[in-house]
N, CA, C and O of each residue as an XYZ file, in Angstrom:
936
protein
N     269.490     50.387     75.126
C     270.777     50.270     74.435
C     270.825     49.017     73.575
O     271.456     49.014     72.518
N     270.164     47.955     74.017
C     270.212     46.662     73.347
C     269.803     46.748     71.885
O     270.406     46.105     71.026
N     268.769     47.548     71.604
C     268.255     47.606     70.242
C     269.172     48.384     69.302
O     269.000     48.321     68.085
N     270.142     49.115     69.847
C     271.060     49.894     69.007
C     272.423     49.234     68.835
O     273.249     49.704     68.053
N     272.658     48.152     69.563
C     273.970     47.502     69.536
C     273.904     46.231     68.695
O     273.059     45.363     68.916
N     274.801     46.142     67.741
C     274.893     44.929     66.925
C     275.950     44.013     67.528
O     277.088     43.962     67.062
N     275.556     43.295     68.566
C     276.475     42.393     69.257
C     276.459     41.035     68.552
O     275.399     40.533     68.181
N     277.628     40.456     68.375
C     277.743     39.153     67.706
C     276.760     38.166     68.353
O     276.674     38.114     69.580
N     276.014     37.378     67.554
C     274.889     36.584     68.078
C     275.214     35.674     69.261
O     274.435     35.605     70.212
N     276.359     34.969     69.221
C     276.658     34.048     70.322
C     276.912     34.804     71.619
O     276.622     34.297     72.703
N     277.451     36.012     71.512
C     277.636     36.844     72.703
C     276.318     37.498     73.121
O     276.029     37.616     74.312
N     275.532     37.915     72.151
C     274.250     38.542     72.489
C     273.363     37.580     73.265
O     272.630     37.990     74.165
N     273.429     36.309     72.918
C     272.634     35.296     73.610
C     272.976     35.241     75.090
O     272.117     34.952     75.923
N     274.240     35.520     75.415
C     274.693     35.354     76.794
C     274.737     36.657     77.593
O     274.440     36.658     78.788
N     275.100     37.752     76.952
C     275.245     39.003     77.706
C     274.435     40.150     77.113
O     274.515     41.283     77.589
N     273.657     39.857     76.075
C     272.861     40.918     75.463
C     271.888     41.557     76.426
O     271.654     42.764     76.367
N     271.310     40.750     77.323
C     270.332     41.282     78.271
C     270.956     42.307     79.207
O     270.263     43.180     79.731
N     272.275     42.201     79.418
C     272.934     43.150     80.313
C     272.855     44.574     79.764
O     272.918     45.545     80.519
N     272.718     44.685     78.444
C     272.652     46.012     77.826
C     271.411     46.786     78.244
O     271.378     48.011     78.124
N     270.398     46.094     78.728
C     269.157     46.745     79.149
C     269.178     47.164     80.621
O     268.229     47.789     81.095
N     270.231     46.832     81.340
C     270.289     47.158     82.763
C     270.552     48.656     82.961
O     271.111     49.312     82.082
N     270.149     49.191     84.109
C     270.319     50.631     84.369
C     271.729     51.163     84.166
O     271.879     52.253     83.614
N     272.798     50.433     84.593
C     274.134     50.989     84.375
C     274.452     51.201     82.892
O     275.139     52.156     82.529
N     273.953     50.317     82.051
C     274.225     50.457     80.623
C     273.354     51.544     80.002
O     273.774     52.221     79.064
N     272.148     51.707     80.523
C     271.311     52.812     80.063
C     271.962     54.148     80.420
O     271.965     55.084     79.619
N     272.510     54.221     81.625
C     273.207     55.441     82.045
C     274.451     55.669     81.187
O     274.754     56.806     80.823
N     275.171     54.593     80.862
C     276.349     54.705     80.011
C     275.972     55.208     78.619
O     276.653     56.066     78.057
N     274.898     54.677     78.074
C     274.435     55.105     76.757
C     274.100     56.596     76.762
O     274.442     57.319     75.826
N     273.432     57.045     77.819
C     273.087     58.470     77.954
C     274.359     59.308     78.050
O     274.460     60.361     77.420
N     275.316     58.848     78.827
C     276.586     59.565     78.992
C     277.301     59.713     77.646
O     277.783     60.798     77.318
N     277.373     58.629     76.866
C     278.077     58.678     75.587
C     277.382     59.624     74.604
O     278.038     60.356     73.863
N     276.054     59.599     74.608
C     275.325     60.503     73.710
C     275.572     61.958     74.102
O     275.755     62.813     73.235
N     275.577     62.240     75.401
C     275.823     63.603     75.865
C     277.235     64.074     75.516
O     277.433     65.215     75.100
N     278.202     63.190     75.687
C     279.581     63.551     75.373
C     279.728     63.889     73.891
O     280.391     64.864     73.537
N     279.124     63.104     73.047
C     279.197     63.363     71.604
C     278.463     64.655     71.251
O     278.900     65.399     70.374
N     277.337     64.924     71.942
C     276.593     66.158     71.692
C     277.413     67.387     72.057
O     277.217     68.462     71.489
N     278.330     67.231     73.004
C     279.214     68.331     73.404
C     280.378     68.501     72.435
O     281.207     69.396     72.602
N     280.436     67.647     71.430
C     281.505     67.741     70.455
C     282.759     66.971     70.816
O     283.783     67.111     70.148
N     282.698     66.161     71.858
C     283.873     65.391     72.255
C     284.078     64.211     71.312
O     283.120     63.607     70.829
N     285.332     63.900     71.064
C     285.678     62.762     70.203
C     285.849     61.524     71.073
O     286.581     61.544     72.063
N     285.167     60.448     70.695
C     285.200     59.200     71.449
C     285.884     58.131     70.602
O     285.592     57.982     69.416
N     286.793     57.393     71.223
C     287.441     56.256     70.554
C     287.032     54.954     71.234
O     286.794     54.935     72.442
N     286.947     53.854     70.460
C     287.003     53.798     68.993
C     285.689     54.277     68.397
O     284.734     54.522     69.134
N     285.621     54.416     67.067
C     284.351     54.797     66.441
C     283.241     53.810     66.805
O     283.498     52.628     67.031
N     282.017     54.308     66.860
C     280.880     53.498     67.302
C     280.797     52.100     66.731
O     280.605     51.156     67.497
N     280.931     51.913     65.417
C     280.807     50.572     64.842
C     281.904     49.603     65.287
O     281.787     48.396     65.076
N     282.976     50.129     65.904
C     284.105     49.268     66.277
C     284.184     48.994     67.777
O     285.076     48.274     68.227
N     283.266     49.555     68.551
C     283.333     49.415     70.009
C     283.312     47.954     70.436
O     283.998     47.570     71.383
N     282.525     47.136     69.738
C     282.359     45.731     70.136
C     283.156     44.785     69.246
O     282.802     43.613     69.117
N     284.229     45.283     68.631
C     285.020     44.467     67.714
C     285.575     43.191     68.329
O     285.673     42.167     67.652
N     285.939     43.242     69.610
C     286.493     42.043     70.248
C     285.507     40.884     70.161
O     285.898     39.747     69.897
N     284.225     41.178     70.384
C     283.199     40.141     70.319
C     282.918     39.724     68.876
O     282.650     38.555     68.598
N     282.983     40.699     67.958
C     282.714     40.414     66.554
C     283.733     39.438     65.979
O     283.372     38.497     65.272
N     285.006     39.668     66.286
C     286.065     38.835     65.715
C     286.252     37.511     66.447
O     286.814     36.573     65.882
N     285.795     37.417     67.686
C     286.009     36.193     68.464
C     284.694     35.752     69.098
O     284.433     36.070     70.258
N     283.865     35.028     68.357
C     282.605     34.534     68.909
C     282.837     33.679     70.160
O     283.921     33.136     70.370
N     281.810     33.579     70.964
C     281.899     32.935     72.277
C     282.532     31.549     72.210
O     283.448     31.251     72.978
N     282.064     30.712     71.317
C     282.526     29.326     71.273
C     283.900     29.175     70.645
O     284.473     28.086     70.668
N     284.439     30.259     70.083
C     285.758     30.190     69.460
C     286.851     30.767     70.347
O     288.026     30.732     69.982
N     286.476     31.301     71.512
C     287.478     31.862     72.424
C     288.364     30.736     72.956
O     287.869     29.704     73.411
N     289.676     30.948     72.893
C     290.632     29.987     73.438
C     291.562     30.648     74.456
O     291.951     30.042     75.454
N     291.906     31.908     74.176
C     292.765     32.697     75.060
C     292.118     34.060     75.229
O     291.537     34.599     74.287
N     292.220     34.622     76.438
C     291.695     35.962     76.714
C     292.853     36.846     77.166
O     293.558     36.511     78.117
N     293.050     37.978     76.484
C     294.031     38.978     76.915
C     293.257     40.221     77.329
O     292.611     40.868     76.505
N     293.329     40.545     78.610
C     292.560     41.666     79.151
C     293.384     42.945     79.177
O     294.500     42.970     79.695
N     292.819     44.006     78.611
C     293.424     45.320     78.696
C     292.593     46.232     79.583
O     291.599     45.795     80.163
N     292.989     47.499     79.694
C     292.262     48.441     80.548
C     291.227     49.235     79.759
O     290.028     49.004     79.911
N     291.671     50.159     78.927
C     290.736     50.903     78.094
C     291.414     51.200     76.761
O     292.623     51.005     76.639
N     290.674     51.663     75.763
C     291.258     51.853     74.432
C     292.353     52.920     74.425
O     292.406     53.787     75.297
N     293.215     52.834     73.428
C     294.176     53.911     73.194
C     293.406     55.206     72.926
O     292.330     55.188     72.329
N     293.969     56.321     73.373
C     293.235     57.582     73.264
C     293.822     58.533     72.226
O     293.462     59.709     72.188
N     294.734     58.023     71.374
C     295.292     58.850     70.311
C     294.559     58.663     68.997
O     293.843     57.676     68.831
N     294.720     59.584     68.062
C     294.025     59.501     66.773
C     294.374     58.234     65.999
O     295.537     57.839     65.915
N     293.353     57.611     65.442
C     293.509     56.461     64.535
C     294.150     55.233     65.164
O     294.588     54.332     64.450
N     294.211     55.186     66.497
C     294.813     54.019     67.148
C     293.783     52.922     67.414
O     293.860     51.834     66.845
N     292.819     53.220     68.285
C     291.902     52.191     68.782
C     290.933     51.715     67.701
O     290.394     52.507     66.929
N     290.728     50.393     67.670
C     289.705     49.835     66.781
C     288.974     48.666     67.437
O     288.486     47.763     66.755
N     288.904     48.694     68.771
C     288.054     47.755     69.488
C     288.713     46.486     69.967
O     288.020     45.612     70.488
N     290.023     46.338     69.816
C     290.755     45.168     70.288
C     291.840     45.628     71.253
O     292.614     46.528     70.924
N     291.911     45.029     72.432
C     292.904     45.455     73.416
C     294.322     45.299     72.862
O     294.644     44.306     72.209
N     295.151     46.293     73.135
C     296.570     46.363     72.763
C     296.802     46.560     71.266
O     297.932     46.838     70.864
N     295.782     46.429     70.435
C     295.936     46.496     68.989
C     295.758     47.920     68.470
O     294.988     48.706     69.023
N     296.483     48.237     67.395
C     296.295     49.505     66.694
C     296.091     49.225     65.205
O     296.396     48.140     64.711
N     295.575     50.214     64.520
C     295.348     50.053     63.086
C     296.684     49.908     62.337
O     297.712     50.414     62.786
N     296.654     49.222     61.205
C     297.868     49.133     60.386
C     298.351     50.528     59.997
O     297.548     51.400     59.663
N     299.640     50.729     60.041
C     300.204     52.028     59.679
C     300.409     52.950     60.854
O     301.102     53.961     60.735
N     299.810     52.617     62.007
C     299.994     53.407     63.224
C     301.217     52.875     63.977
O     301.434     51.665     64.035
N     301.996     53.758     64.537
C     303.192     53.333     65.280
C     302.827     52.327     66.365
O     301.842     52.509     67.080
N     303.611     51.283     66.484
C     303.357     50.241     67.477
C     303.608     50.804     68.876
O     304.717     51.259     69.157
N     302.603     50.788     69.765
C     302.787     51.333     71.112
C     303.827     50.542     71.914
O     304.057     49.365     71.637
N     304.451     51.181     72.901
C     305.522     50.522     73.668
C     305.095     49.207     74.331
O     305.864     48.247     74.332
N     303.887     49.148     74.893
C     303.451     47.905     75.543
C     303.384     46.763     74.535
O     303.789     45.638     74.828
N     302.873     47.062     73.358
C     302.768     46.036     72.322
C     304.160     45.650     71.806
O     304.399     44.486     71.485
N     305.072     46.616     71.728
C     306.444     46.284     71.361
C     307.021     45.262     72.336
O     307.702     44.322     71.927
N     306.749     45.449     73.623
C     307.247     44.496     74.623
C     306.580     43.133     74.482
O     307.221     42.105     74.702
N     305.304     43.115     74.118
C     304.635     41.834     73.867
C     305.297     41.105     72.699
O     305.547     39.901     72.768
N     305.575     41.842     71.634
C     306.226     41.226     70.477
C     307.624     40.714     70.837
O     308.045     39.657     70.369
N     308.337     41.476     71.674
C     309.674     41.046     72.094
C     309.590     39.765     72.910
O     310.411     38.864     72.742
N     308.598     39.681     73.794
C     308.431     38.476     74.600
C     308.093     37.271     73.720
O     308.583     36.167     73.960
N     307.266     37.480     72.714
C     306.942     36.402     71.778
C     308.198     35.954     71.027
O     308.423     34.760     70.826
N     309.005     36.926     70.620
C     310.246     36.581     69.919
C     311.193     35.815     70.824
O     311.773     34.809     70.414
N     311.351     36.287     72.057
C     312.307     35.663     72.970
C     311.885     34.256     73.373
O     312.738     33.391     73.573
N     310.570     34.013     73.497
C     310.114     32.712     73.984
C     309.732     31.742     72.872
O     309.787     30.527     73.061
N     309.348     32.270     71.720
C     308.881     31.405     70.633
C     309.653     31.580     69.329
O     309.447     30.825     68.379
N     310.538     32.571     69.278
C     311.345     32.768     68.086
C     310.618     33.392     66.915
O     311.094     33.334     65.781
N     309.454     33.994     67.184
C     308.661     34.614     66.123
C     309.080     36.069     65.970
O     309.044     36.839     66.930
N     309.474     36.435     64.767
C     309.959     37.799     64.525
C     308.827     38.812     64.679
O     307.699     38.528     64.275
N     309.099     39.988     65.253
C     308.073     41.030     65.372
C     307.578     41.456     63.994
O     308.354     41.485     63.039
N     306.285     41.787     63.885
C     305.735     42.227     62.607
C     306.070     43.690     62.340
O     306.659     44.365     63.184
N     305.691     44.171     61.161
C     305.946     45.565     60.792
C     304.726     46.444     61.041
O     304.549     47.469     60.381
N     303.888     46.044     61.990
C     302.671     46.786     62.327
C     302.180     46.307     63.688
O     302.768     45.403     64.282
N     301.088     46.922     64.186
C     300.559     46.539     65.489
C     299.105     46.098     65.451
O     298.405     46.178     66.461
N     298.642     45.631     64.294
C     297.246     45.204     64.168
C     297.110     43.731     64.557
O     297.696     42.859     63.916
N     296.344     43.462     65.599
C     296.217     42.111     66.150
C     294.949     41.387     65.702
O     294.583     40.363     66.278
N     294.281     41.914     64.679
C     293.057     41.278     64.207
C     293.247     39.794     63.894
O     292.357     39.006     64.213
N     294.364     39.369     63.286
C     294.531     37.927     63.044
C     294.501     37.101     64.327
O     293.973     35.989     64.322
N     295.058     37.618     65.432
C     294.957     36.892     66.694
C     293.494     36.714     67.088
O     293.068     35.623     67.466
N     292.732     37.805     66.995
C     291.311     37.744     67.377
C     290.576     36.715     66.539
O     289.730     35.983     67.053
N     290.891     36.651     65.252
C     290.230     35.695     64.364
C     290.661     34.259     64.640
O     290.004     33.316     64.198
N     291.770     34.088     65.374
C     292.245     32.739     65.721
C     291.783     32.288     67.107
O     292.171     31.215     67.568
N     290.963     33.096     67.771
C     290.438     32.684     69.061
C     291.012     33.383     70.262
O     290.826     32.923     71.388
N     291.718     34.503     70.054
C     292.256     35.286     71.173
C     291.324     36.475     71.395
O     291.293     37.406     70.590
N     290.567     36.438     72.489
C     289.651     37.531     72.812
C     290.460     38.680     73.382
O     291.016     38.578     74.475
N     290.523     39.776     72.637
C     291.302     40.953     73.022
C     290.342     41.972     73.611
O     289.855     42.867     72.920
N     290.079     41.814     74.909
C     289.001     42.550     75.569
C     289.533     43.580     76.548
O     290.299     43.252     77.455
N     289.123     44.822     76.362
C     289.396     45.850     77.362
C     288.310     45.839     78.431
O     287.162     45.497     78.148
N     288.669     46.214     79.662
C     287.679     46.313     80.732
C     286.693     47.433     80.455
O     285.520     47.338     80.817
N     287.165     48.494     79.815
C     286.362     49.662     79.437
C     286.475     49.801     77.925
O     287.580     49.759     77.385
N     285.351     49.965     77.234
C     285.361     49.855     75.779
C     285.411     51.183     75.036
O     285.494     51.187     73.808
N     285.363     52.313     75.743
C     285.471     53.617     75.083
C     286.362     54.538     75.904
O     286.654     54.276     77.070
N     286.791     55.635     75.258
C     287.629     56.620     75.929
C     287.491     57.946     75.185
O     287.255     57.969     73.977
N     287.641     59.043     75.915
C     287.648     60.348     75.259
C     289.024     60.611     74.670
O     290.039     60.273     75.280
N     289.062     61.206     73.500
C     290.327     61.510     72.837
C     291.249     62.283     73.766
O     290.863     63.301     74.340
N     292.468     61.789     73.905
C     293.481     62.484     74.675
C     293.395     62.337     76.174
O     294.224     62.896     76.892
N     292.403     61.589     76.677
C     292.219     61.471     78.133
C     292.135     59.999     78.545
O     291.053     59.413     78.567
N     293.266     59.423     78.864
C     293.293     58.023     79.272
C     292.394     57.789     80.482
O     292.325     58.621     81.386
N     291.710     56.654     80.489
C     290.864     56.230     81.608
C     289.672     57.152     81.856
O     289.063     57.095     82.924
N     289.333     57.998     80.886
C     288.258     58.969     81.090
C     286.879     58.343     81.183
O     285.958     58.981     81.694
N     286.700     57.102     80.701
C     285.388     56.458     80.779
C     285.359     55.322     81.791
O     284.422     54.525     81.802
N     286.371     55.243     82.636
C     286.329     54.257     83.714
C     285.240     54.659     84.717
O     285.033     55.841     84.987
N     284.565     53.669     85.250
C     283.518     53.928     86.223
C     282.221     54.435     85.640
O     281.343     54.874     86.384
N     282.074     54.386     84.322
C     280.848     54.865     83.671
C     279.870     53.733     83.348
O     278.759     53.992     82.885
N     280.273     52.479     83.587
C     279.352     51.369     83.366
C     279.890     50.204     82.570
O     279.316     49.115     82.600
N     280.981     50.411     81.858
C     281.510     49.321     81.027
C     281.994     48.134     81.846
O     281.889     46.991     81.403
N     282.523     48.396     83.038
C     283.154     47.315     83.804
C     282.188     46.170     84.102
O     282.571     45.002     84.033
N     280.941     46.498     84.431
C     279.957     45.446     84.710
C     279.657     44.612     83.479
O     279.447     43.404     83.578
N     279.637     45.251     82.323
C     279.367     44.540     81.072
C     280.503     43.577     80.740
O     280.259     42.425     80.383
N     281.742     44.047     80.856
C     282.862     43.158     80.547
C     283.034     42.091     81.632
O     283.510     40.992     81.347
N     282.647     42.407     82.880
C     282.594     41.366     83.915
C     281.627     40.256     83.504
O     281.919     39.074     83.682
N     280.477     40.644     82.954
C     279.480     39.663     82.534
C     280.040     38.760     81.443
O     279.743     37.566     81.413
N     280.847     39.321     80.548
C     281.462     38.518     79.484
C     282.438     37.503     80.068
O     282.422     36.331     79.693
N     283.289     37.958     80.987
C     284.257     37.055     81.611
C     283.538     35.982     82.427
O     283.926     34.814     82.402
N     282.494     36.379     83.146
C     281.728     35.428     83.954
C     281.096     34.353     83.076
O     281.084     33.180     83.448
N     280.572     34.740     81.920
C     279.958     33.764     81.012
C     280.996     32.773     80.501
O     280.737     31.571     80.443
N     282.168     33.274     80.131
C     283.237     32.368     79.695
C     283.645     31.428     80.809
O     283.830     30.233     80.580
N     283.787     31.953     82.007
C     284.196     31.138     83.146
C     283.196     30.016     83.417
O     283.590     28.881     83.687
N     281.918     30.331     83.346
C     280.885     29.343     83.696
C     280.622     28.330     82.593
O     280.456     27.142     82.870
N     280.581     28.785     81.345
C     280.129     27.922     80.257
C     281.247     27.232     79.491
O     281.006     26.237     78.807
N     282.462     27.746     79.595
C     283.581     27.146     78.888
C     284.533     26.485     79.883
O     284.430     26.691     81.092
N     285.442     25.703     79.363
C     286.448     25.059     80.204
C     287.757     25.017     79.432
O     287.763     24.872     78.209
N     288.870     25.144     80.154
C     290.171     25.029     79.520
C     290.614     26.252     78.746
O     291.385     26.138     77.794
N     290.136     27.424     79.143
C     290.593     28.652     78.502
C     291.857     29.164     79.195
O     292.140     28.811     80.340
N     292.603     29.996     78.486
C     293.783     30.644     79.065
C     293.481     32.128     79.230
O     293.108     32.804     78.271
N     293.643     32.625     80.441
C     293.438     34.048     80.730
C     294.789     34.675     81.050
O     295.470     34.243     81.979
N     295.176     35.685     80.288
C     296.422     36.402     80.520
C     296.080     37.722     81.199
O     295.488     38.614     80.591
N     296.459     37.830     82.455
C     296.104     38.987     83.281
C     297.376     39.755     83.621
O     298.180     39.321     84.445
N     297.541     40.899     82.972
C     298.763     41.692     83.123
C     298.447     43.006     83.812
O     297.697     43.828     83.287
N     299.016     43.197     84.979
C     298.786     44.422     85.741
C     297.620     44.268     86.698
O     296.779     43.385     86.534
N     297.578     45.138     87.702
C     296.573     45.025     88.772
C     295.154     45.187     88.245
O     294.229     44.546     88.744
N     294.976     46.038     87.241
C     293.631     46.277     86.723
C     293.056     44.997     86.135
O     291.916     44.634     86.423
N     293.841     44.317     85.315
C     293.373     43.071     84.711
C     293.224     41.980     85.764
O     292.319     41.150     85.683
N     294.103     41.986     86.740
C     294.064     40.913     87.729
C     292.841     40.990     88.626
O     292.450     39.989     89.228
N     292.228     42.173     88.725
C     290.971     42.268     89.475
C     289.900     41.406     88.841
O     289.058     40.841     89.538
N     289.928     41.302     87.507
C     288.962     40.447     86.806
C     289.199     38.976     87.130
O     288.308     38.143     86.967
N     290.401     38.667     87.588
C     290.722     37.284     87.908
C     289.845     36.695     88.997
O     289.726     35.476     89.119
N     289.231     37.564     89.786
C     288.335     37.078     90.833
C     287.115     36.372     90.245
O     286.433     35.620     90.941
N     286.843     36.613     88.974
C     285.687     36.011     88.314
C     286.005     34.649     87.702
O     285.114     33.978     87.182
N     287.266     34.242     87.763
C     287.722     33.062     87.017
C     288.079     31.923     87.962
O     288.803     32.118     88.939
N     287.568     30.737     87.667
C     287.857     29.529     88.430
C     289.172     28.939     87.918
O     289.223     28.353     86.837
N     290.224     29.101     88.704
C     291.536     28.628     88.289
C     291.675     27.126     88.242
O     292.687     26.626     87.751
N     290.690     26.381     88.738
C     290.742     24.918     88.636
C     290.190     24.431     87.298
O     290.409     23.283     86.912
N     289.475     25.307     86.594
C     288.884     24.919     85.310
C     289.531     25.630     84.130
O     289.334     25.253     82.975
N     290.302     26.658     84.439
C     290.969     27.432     83.395
C     292.414     27.687     83.800
O     292.774     27.544     84.969
N     293.231     28.063     82.838
C     294.621     28.442     83.106
C     294.682     29.962     83.254
O     294.348     30.688     82.318
N     295.101     30.441     84.407
C     295.184     31.880     84.676
C     296.655     32.244     84.877
O     297.295     31.780     85.821
N     297.181     33.080     83.983
C     298.573     33.505     84.051
C     298.614     34.990     84.386
O     297.996     35.807     83.705
N     299.349     35.330     85.442
C     299.405     36.712     85.925
C     300.814     37.270     85.807
O     301.798     36.550     85.974
N     300.897     38.546     85.522
C     302.188     39.230     85.451
C     301.959     40.722     85.610
O     300.819     41.185     85.596
N     303.032     41.469     85.759
C     302.939     42.921     85.687
C     302.557     43.304     84.262
O     302.609     42.477     83.352
N     302.177     44.554     84.081
C     301.758     45.047     82.765
C     302.975     45.156     81.838
O     304.081     45.432     82.301
N     302.772     44.938     80.512
C     303.899     45.070     79.581
C     304.351     46.499     79.311
O     305.259     46.708     78.507
N     303.749     47.478     79.955
C     304.190     48.865     79.812
C     305.668     49.000     80.148
O     306.162     48.295     81.029
N     306.388     49.892     79.466
C     307.805     50.110     79.796
C     308.034     50.485     81.257
O     309.131     50.293     81.783
N     307.000     51.021     81.915
C     307.136     51.402     83.318
C     307.249     50.195     84.242
O     307.769     50.307     85.352
N     306.762     49.033     83.783
C     306.729     47.872     84.672
C     307.246     46.580     84.043
O     307.528     45.622     84.763
N     307.376     46.534     82.732
C     307.686     45.271     82.049
C     308.950     44.605     82.587
O     309.032     43.378     82.641
N     309.939     45.416     82.987
C     311.204     44.858     83.468
C     311.058     44.184     84.829
O     311.977     43.512     85.295
N     309.897     44.366     85.466
C     309.685     43.773     86.796
C     309.003     42.404     86.708
O     308.489     41.910     87.711
N     308.992     41.801     85.553
C     308.447     40.447     85.481
C     307.720     40.080     84.213
O     307.506     38.897     83.948
N     307.328     41.082     83.404
C     306.661     40.686     82.167
C     307.661     40.081     81.186
O     307.416     39.020     80.612
N     308.789     40.766     80.999
C     309.801     40.225     80.113
C     310.353     38.942     80.723
O     310.867     38.940     81.842
N     310.237     37.863     79.976
C     310.668     36.573     80.479
C     309.577     35.754     81.122
O     309.831     34.640     81.579
N     308.350     36.286     81.170
C     307.258     35.541     81.812
C     306.860     34.294     81.021
O     306.318     33.348     81.592
N     307.120     34.287     79.730
C     306.814     33.109     78.922
C     305.343     32.827     78.728
O     304.972     31.697     78.411
N     304.490     33.829     78.911
C     303.052     33.574     78.881
C     302.546     33.042     77.542
O     301.650     32.198     77.509
N     303.107     33.526     76.452
C     302.616     33.074     75.148
C     302.977     31.604     74.930
O     302.167     30.830     74.420
N     304.182     31.228     75.315
C     304.589     29.827     75.216
C     303.816     28.964     76.224
O     303.427     27.839     75.912
N     303.599     29.491     77.418
C     302.877     28.719     78.436
C     301.418     28.521     78.057
O     300.834     27.476     78.342
N     300.831     29.525     77.414
C     299.456     29.372     76.932
C     299.373     28.221     75.936
O     298.466     27.393     76.007
N     300.317     28.176     75.014
C     300.319     27.107     74.016
C     300.591     25.743     74.640
O     300.023     24.736     74.218
N     301.466     25.715     75.650
C     301.745     24.444     76.325
C     300.490     23.926     77.032
O     300.215     22.726     77.019
N     299.737     24.832     77.643
C     298.493     24.421     78.314
C     297.496     23.879     77.304
O     296.884     22.836     77.534
N     297.327     24.578     76.188
C     296.397     24.100     75.163
C     296.832     22.731     74.647
O     296.000     21.847     74.445
N     298.136     22.558     74.435
C     298.649     21.271     73.956
C     298.383     20.160     74.970
O     298.111     19.020     74.594
N     298.463     20.500     76.260
C     298.223     19.491     77.308
C     296.788     18.993     77.290
O     296.484     17.923     77.817
N     295.909     19.778     76.678
C     294.510     19.390     76.556
C     294.204     18.811     75.171
O     293.047     18.583     74.818
N     295.268     18.579     74.399
C     295.086     18.015     73.075
C     294.590     19.003     72.043
O     294.052     18.605     71.009
N     294.768     20.301     72.313
C     294.301     21.335     71.401
C     295.480     21.955     70.651
O     296.595     21.988     71.173
N     295.246     22.442     69.442
C     296.344     23.083     68.701
C     296.755     24.387     69.374
O     295.945     25.027     70.045
N     298.009     24.777     69.194
C     298.480     26.025     69.797
C     297.945     27.237     69.042
O     297.458     27.127     67.917
N     298.048     28.394     69.691
C     297.750     29.661     69.013
C     298.931     30.019     68.118
O     300.084     29.925     68.538
N     298.648     30.420     66.912
C     299.683     30.946     66.029
C     299.847     32.421     66.360
O     299.011     33.244     65.987
N     300.928     32.756     67.063
C     301.159     34.125     67.512
C     301.842     34.979     66.451
O     302.096     36.160     66.688
N     302.142     34.411     65.292
C     302.742     35.207     64.227
C     301.686     36.106     63.593
O     300.487     35.853     63.709
N     302.139     37.142     62.934
C     301.238     38.061     62.244
C     301.740     38.269     60.817
O     302.948     38.347     60.591
N     300.822     38.359     59.854
C     301.250     38.607     58.474
C     301.842     39.990     58.331
O     301.640     40.854     59.184
N     302.565     40.198     57.262
C     303.075     41.528     56.973
C     301.917     42.504     56.790
O     300.807     42.124     56.417
N     302.205     43.751     57.059
C     301.151     44.781     56.931
C     300.490     44.743     55.548
O     299.273     44.889     55.430
N     301.300     44.546     54.511
C     300.771     44.546     53.156
C     299.800     43.395     52.902
O     298.987     43.447     51.979
N     299.896     42.342     53.742
C     299.055     41.159     53.542
C     297.845     41.124     54.455
O     297.071     40.167     54.414
N     297.667     42.141     55.272
C     296.536     42.181     56.184
C     295.231     42.443     55.419
O     295.223     43.187     54.439
N     294.126     41.826     55.870
C     292.831     42.207     55.299
C     292.450     43.603     55.770
O     293.010     44.066     56.764
N     291.540     44.287     55.120
C     291.127     45.622     55.555
C     290.595     45.612     56.980
O     289.889     44.684     57.375
N     290.930     46.639     57.753
C     290.453     46.767     59.132
C     289.270     47.702     59.173
O     288.714     47.949     60.243
């Protein structure tokens, strides 16, 4: 699998070897078979590793962990919680924007594309990087989890002072890989409408992330997003 994946160089140096392990070989075989059966897989192949492409290892400042990509047409493009410009903003992301507005006074954008966050050092990483069209969680347990664990483990070991936002039980399982004495780990329920009212709304995570970075003498994350018309091509 390693020779077919164009992983961003700083990430390839640290987790590229994992692509040659048996679980990833099995995953590669599974994905090829699914496509041969005519199944539609999201996101498109060139965008599967977008989180790493937009946020090189040494530029990561905040990590937002998701579960798996959106499974609707034209939604997923390789960044957790993000959708392409022009696609309706999903409910979980609407709640994230509301929380940002309530805690930081930043008005919600007219789209749901989070690429500018990724380019500013926010690693938008799903635990599972592919999904079958129309079937949420269909690629869980196929091998991606070990690969994304390796990414989190590398950040935990080699970096210091990162902020990890872990929303929901699925993301919080990854928290076992993170040393809370060397990084800031913020936990909450998922921003989904099914759970957001139980603690996500009002959690202040975006403001708290910036306060932690400031305490280390680092600039805050700019959580604002440009208008859709001003976005670069996705």
